[in-house]
C-alpha positions as CSV (number, residue, x, y, z in Angstrom):
1,X,0.0,0.0,0.0
2,X,1.3,3.4,-0.9
3,X,1.5,5.9,1.9
4,X,1.2,9.7,2.3
5,X,0.8,11.8,5.4
6,X,-1.2,14.6,7.0
7,X,1.1,17.1,8.5
8,X,-0.1,19.0,11.6
9,X,0.5,22.7,10.9
10,X,-1.4,24.0,13.9
11,X,-3.6,22.5,16.6
12,X,-3.6,21.9,20.3
13,X,-4.4,19.7,23.2
14,X,-8.0,19.3,22.0
15,X,-7.0,17.4,18.8
16,X,-6.2,13.7,19.1
17,X,-6.3,10.4,17.2
18,X,-9.2,8.2,18.3
19,X,-10.9,5.0,17.1
20,X,-13.3,2.6,18.9
21,X,-11.0,2.5,21.9
22,X,-8.8,0.1,23.8
23,X,-10.9,-2.7,25.2
24,X,-9.8,-5.6,27.3
25,X,-7.4,-3.8,29.6
26,X,-9.5,-2.2,32.3
27,X,-8.6,-5.0,34.7
28,X,-5.0,-3.6,34.7
29,X,-6.2,0.0,35.0
30,X,-6.1,1.1,31.3
31,X,-9.1,3.2,30.3
32,X,-11.0,2.5,27.1
33,X,-10.5,6.0,25.6
34,X,-11.7,6.1,22.0
35,X,-14.0,8.7,20.4
36,X,-16.1,10.7,22.7
37,X,-18.8,10.5,20.0
38,X,-18.5,7.2,18.2
39,X,-21.6,7.9,16.2
40,X,-20.0,11.1,14.7
41,X,-16.7,9.3,14.0
42,X,-18.7,6.6,12.2
43,X,-20.4,9.4,10.1
44,X,-17.0,10.9,9.1
45,X,-15.7,7.4,8.3
46,X,-18.8,6.7,6.2
47,X,-18.1,9.8,4.1
48,X,-14.5,8.7,3.7
49,X,-15.5,5.1,2.7
50,X,-14.2,3.5,5.8
51,X,-15.6,1.1,8.4
52,X,-17.2,2.9,11.3
53,X,-14.4,2.6,13.9
54,X,-11.4,3.4,11.8
55,X,-9.0,5.9,13.5
56,X,-9.6,9.5,12.7
57,X,-8.9,12.9,14.2
58,X,-11.1,14.1,17.1
59,X,-11.3,17.9,16.9
60,X,-12.1,19.9,20.0
61,X,-11.5,23.3,21.6
62,X,-9.2,24.8,18.9
63,X,-8.8,25.5,15.2
64,X,-6.6,23.1,13.3
65,X,-4.6,23.3,10.1
66,X,-3.4,20.2,8.2
67,X,-1.3,19.8,5.1
68,X,-1.3,16.9,2.6
69,X,2.1,15.4,2.0
70,X,2.4,13.0,-0.9
71,X,-1.2,12.2,-1.6
72,X,-3.8,12.5,-2.9
73,X,-5.8,12.0,0.3
74,X,-9.5,11.7,0.7
75,X,-10.7,13.3,3.9
76,X,-14.2,13.9,5.4
77,X,-15.5,16.2,8.1
78,X,-18.5,15.5,10.4
79,X,-19.7,17.9,13.1
80,X,-20.6,21.5,13.7
81,X,-17.5,22.9,12.1
82,X,-16.4,24.9,9.1
83,X,-13.3,24.5,7.0
84,X,-11.4,26.0,4.1
85,X,-9.1,24.4,1.5
86,X,-6.1,26.3,0.4
87,X,-4.7,24.5,-2.7
88,X,-1.0,24.3,-3.4
89,X,-1.7,26.4,-6.5
90,X,-2.9,29.3,-4.2
91,X,-6.6,28.9,-4.9
92,X,-8.9,28.7,-1.9
93,X,-12.5,27.5,-1.3
94,X,-14.9,26.7,1.5
95,X,-15.3,23.0,2.5
96,X,-18.6,22.0,4.0
97,X,-19.0,19.7,6.9
98,X,-20.8,16.5,6.3
99,X,-18.8,16.0,3.1
100,X,-15.6,14.6,1.8
101,X,-12.9,16.4,-0.1
102,X,-9.7,15.3,-1.9
103,X,-6.4,16.9,-0.9
104,X,-3.5,16.8,-3.3
105,X,0.2,17.2,-2.4
106,X,0.8,20.6,-0.7
107,X,-2.9,21.4,-0.1
108,X,-3.8,22.8,3.3
109,X,-7.1,22.2,5.1
110,X,-7.9,24.9,7.6
111,X,-10.5,23.8,10.1
112,X,-12.2,26.2,12.4
113,X,-12.9,25.7,16.1
114,X,-15.7,23.2,16.3
115,X,-18.8,23.6,18.4
116,X,-18.4,20.7,20.8
117,X,-16.6,17.9,19.0
118,X,-16.0,17.2,15.3
119,X,-14.2,14.4,13.5
120,X,-11.9,14.2,10.4
121,X,-11.6,10.8,8.7
122,X,-9.1,9.8,6.1
123,X,-9.9,7.2,3.4
124,X,-8.0,4.1,4.6
125,X,-7.6,5.5,8.1
126,X,-4.8,7.2,10.0
127,X,-2.0,4.5,10.1
128,X,-0.1,5.3,13.3
129,X,1.1,2.3,15.2
130,X,-1.4,0.5,17.4
131,X,-0.8,0.3,21.1
132,X,-2.7,-2.4,23.0
133,X,-4.8,-3.0,20.0
134,X,-5.9,0.6,19.4
135,X,-4.6,3.8,17.8
136,X,-6.6,5.9,20.3
137,X,-4.7,8.6,22.3
138,X,-4.7,8.4,26.0
139,X,-2.3,11.2,26.8
140,X,-2.0,10.6,30.6
141,X,-0.3,7.3,30.0
142,X,1.5,8.2,26.8
143,X,-0.6,5.8,24.7
144,X,-1.1,6.7,21.1
145,X,0.6,9.3,18.9
146,X,1.0,12.7,20.5
147,X,0.3,15.6,18.1
148,X,2.3,18.8,17.7
149,X,3.0,21.2,14.8
150,X,5.3,19.4,12.4
151,X,4.0,15.9,13.3
152,X,3.2,13.8,10.2
153,X,0.5,11.2,10.4
154,X,0.9,8.3,7.9
155,X,-2.2,7.7,5.7
156,X,-3.0,5.6,2.7
157,X,-2.8,7.3,-0.7
158,X,-6.3,7.6,-2.1
159,X,-6.7,5.4,-5.3
160,X,-10.4,5.9,-5.9
161,X,-12.3,8.3,-8.2
162,X,-10.6,11.6,-7.6
163,X,-13.5,13.5,-9.2
164,X,-16.2,12.0,-6.9
165,X,-16.4,13.3,-3.4
166,X,-19.4,12.5,-1.1
167,X,-21.8,14.4,0.9
168,X,-24.7,13.8,3.3
169,X,-28.3,14.7,2.7
170,X,-28.2,16.6,6.0
171,X,-26.3,16.7,9.3
172,X,-26.4,13.9,11.9
173,X,-27.1,15.7,15.2
174,X,-28.2,14.3,18.5
175,X,-31.7,14.6,20.0
176,X,-32.2,17.4,22.6
177,X,-33.9,17.1,25.9
178,X,-32.8,15.7,29.3
179,X,-29.8,13.4,29.5
180,X,-31.3,9.9,30.1
181,X,-29.8,8.0,33.0
182,X,-30.3,4.8,34.9
183,X,-30.3,5.2,38.7
184,X,-27.3,4.0,40.8
185,X,-25.5,1.9,41.5
186,X,-25.2,3.8,44.8
187,X,-28.5,5.7,44.8
188,X,-29.2,4.5,48.3
189,X,-26.2,6.7,49.5
190,X,-28.2,9.9,48.9
191,X,-31.1,11.5,50.7
192,X,-34.6,11.8,49.2
193,X,-34.0,15.5,48.8
194,X,-30.7,14.9,46.9
195,X,-32.5,12.5,44.5
196,X,-35.3,15.0,43.9
197,X,-32.7,17.7,43.3
198,X,-30.8,15.6,40.8
199,X,-33.7,14.7,38.7
200,X,-35.7,18.0,39.2
201,X,-33.2,20.8,38.7
202,X,-30.7,22.0,36.2
203,X,-26.9,21.7,36.4
204,X,-24.4,23.9,34.6
205,X,-21.3,22.6,32.9
206,X,-18.2,24.2,34.5
207,X,-14.9,25.0,32.7
208,X,-13.4,22.0,34.5
209,X,-14.1,19.4,31.8
210,X,-12.0,17.3,29.5
211,X,-12.0,13.8,27.9
212,X,-11.9,12.3,31.4
213,X,-15.1,13.9,32.7
214,X,-17.4,16.9,33.3
215,X,-17.7,18.7,36.5
216,X,-21.2,20.2,37.0
217,X,-22.5,23.0,39.2
218,X,-25.9,23.0,40.8
219,X,-27.7,22.1,44.0
220,X,-25.6,20.3,46.5
221,X,-26.5,16.6,46.5
222,X,-26.2,15.6,50.1
223,X,-25.0,12.1,51.1
224,X,-26.6,10.1,53.9
225,X,-24.7,9.2,57.1
226,X,-21.4,7.8,56.1
227,X,-20.4,10.6,53.8
228,X,-19.0,10.6,50.3
229,X,-16.4,7.8,50.6
230,X,-17.1,4.2,49.6
231,X,-14.9,1.2,49.1
232,X,-13.4,1.8,45.6
233,X,-15.2,-0.1,42.9
234,X,-15.4,-0.2,39.1
235,X,-16.5,2.9,37.2
236,X,-17.3,3.3,33.5
237,X,-17.9,6.2,31.1
238,X,-21.2,7.6,31.9
239,X,-21.0,7.0,35.7
240,X,-22.0,10.1,37.7
241,X,-19.9,10.4,40.8
242,X,-20.8,12.8,43.7
243,X,-17.8,13.7,45.9
244,X,-18.1,15.4,49.3
245,X,-18.9,18.9,47.9
246,X,-22.1,17.5,46.5
247,X,-21.4,18.6,42.9
248,X,-21.7,15.8,40.3
249,X,-18.9,14.6,38.0
250,X,-19.9,12.8,34.8
251,X,-17.2,10.4,33.7
252,X,-16.2,10.3,30.0
253,X,-14.1,8.1,27.7
254,X,-10.7,8.7,29.4
255,X,-12.1,8.1,32.9
256,X,-10.3,6.0,35.5
257,X,-11.3,2.3,36.0
258,X,-12.1,2.5,39.7
259,X,-13.4,5.2,42.0
260,X,-14.3,5.8,45.6
261,X,-17.3,8.2,45.4
262,X,-20.9,7.1,45.4
263,X,-22.6,7.1,41.9
264,X,-26.0,8.5,41.9
265,X,-26.8,7.5,38.3
266,X,-25.2,6.3,35.0
267,X,-25.8,8.0,31.6
268,X,-27.2,5.5,29.1
269,X,-25.0,4.6,26.1
270,X,-27.3,6.3,23.6
271,X,-27.0,9.7,25.3
272,X,-23.3,9.5,26.4
273,X,-22.1,10.9,23.0
274,X,-24.2,14.0,23.5
275,X,-21.8,15.0,26.3
276,X,-19.0,15.3,23.8
277,X,-20.6,18.5,22.6
278,X,-21.3,20.5,25.7
279,X,-19.3,23.5,26.6
280,X,-18.8,25.6,29.8
281,X,-22.1,27.4,30.6
282,X,-24.3,24.8,29.0
283,X,-27.2,23.6,31.1
284,X,-28.0,19.9,31.6
285,X,-31.0,18.1,33.0
286,X,-31.4,14.4,33.8
287,X,-34.3,12.0,33.6
288,X,-34.6,8.4,34.7
289,X,-35.2,5.5,32.3
290,X,-35.1,1.7,32.8
291,X,-33.1,-0.9,31.0
292,X,-35.7,-1.6,28.4
293,X,-35.9,2.1,27.5
294,X,-32.1,2.3,27.4
295,X,-31.9,-0.7,25.0
296,X,-34.7,0.8,22.8
297,X,-32.8,4.1,22.6
298,X,-29.6,2.4,21.6
299,X,-31.3,0.4,18.9
300,X,-33.1,3.5,17.5
301,X,-29.8,5.4,17.5
302,X,-28.1,2.5,15.5
303,X,-31.0,2.6,13.0
304,X,-30.7,6.3,12.6
305,X,-27.0,6.1,11.8
306,X,-27.6,3.3,9.3
307,X,-30.3,5.3,7.5
308,X,-28.0,8.3,7.4
309,X,-25.1,6.4,6.0
310,X,-27.4,4.8,3.4
311,X,-28.5,8.2,2.2
312,X,-24.9,9.4,1.4
313,X,-24.5,10.5,-2.2
314,X,-21.9,11.8,-4.6
315,X,-21.3,15.6,-4.3
316,X,-23.1,17.4,-7.0
317,X,-26.0,14.9,-7.2
318,X,-29.4,16.5,-7.6
319,X,-31.1,16.5,-4.3
320,X,-34.7,15.6,-5.3
321,X,-36.1,15.7,-1.8
322,X,-35.0,19.3,-1.3
323,X,-36.4,20.4,-4.7
324,X,-39.8,18.8,-4.0
325,X,-39.9,20.4,-0.5
326,X,-39.5,23.8,-2.3
327,X,-42.9,23.3,-4.0
328,X,-41.6,24.3,-7.4
329,X,-44.8,23.0,-9.0
330,X,-46.6,25.9,-7.5
331,X,-45.0,28.2,-10.0
332,X,-45.9,26.1,-13.1
333,X,-47.8,27.8,-15.9
334,X,-49.7,26.6,-18.9
335,X,-48.1,29.1,-21.3
336,X,-51.4,30.8,-22.4
337,X,-51.9,33.0,-19.3
338,X,-52.2,36.8,-19.8
């Protein structure tokens, strides 16, 4: 396979390589990591012609600039983000999210600061070395490729139709509304007033959030007698810990594998990706669901993604649905009107 590269011209700590994550090592303290929003990574990979969990760039917090070296490279963007292509010839043009674009040697893709989290996929994937079966970056342990200006990420040269890029019929956004959770596993460590406050009032996302977790600010969730300490037990992404100050912490992809604070609830898998897109000052509410509802939500989400991927089309294809929605027939004439 021929290889090219994406060179990092600018970016920051919010940009990392992520795939489906590093499974099978939690027993020795290694977090899963992986994409904060696997659904959005799958969307970018679909636009690039890849399997859903192929390694791509997770874009957060900062603008990013990438240069194609070698090439050509087929890349695709998914998320609430804008971009501009500066060709090696000097020409420039806007690049829409939810579409792919072909980069030739020397072309630069300037990606703006995303709202929340966005993903860039490369046809054939980013081919950095695997560590413990994954290319995902877990910076705290030095796993995965660290990124800095000048770094070159190996990629496959694109050998498909250079004239045919792909686009989506529309964006793939998440549902709004309260974040759905299942209670516990230590719900019995909290007073009735704390439970009522958790499910009945809003919490604000604080600036203290990263890939490990979100610290929230809101009503203090008081523990029952015995306080906030428990014998450390296993935690997973989505667990909502409540330390002694009564302010919840929602654990995300890079979270530790054990913790010693009671967990009032756990975010269901279908809603966990929504937390990849919150920013400081955003308001969250929680509602309780049971296992059957959580399973149904997960299945509905998978069906929605499959339908979205099935509707991808070559860029430039006539969008019949949009034309019909414009009711052009209302302007039809016979030809013999005054």
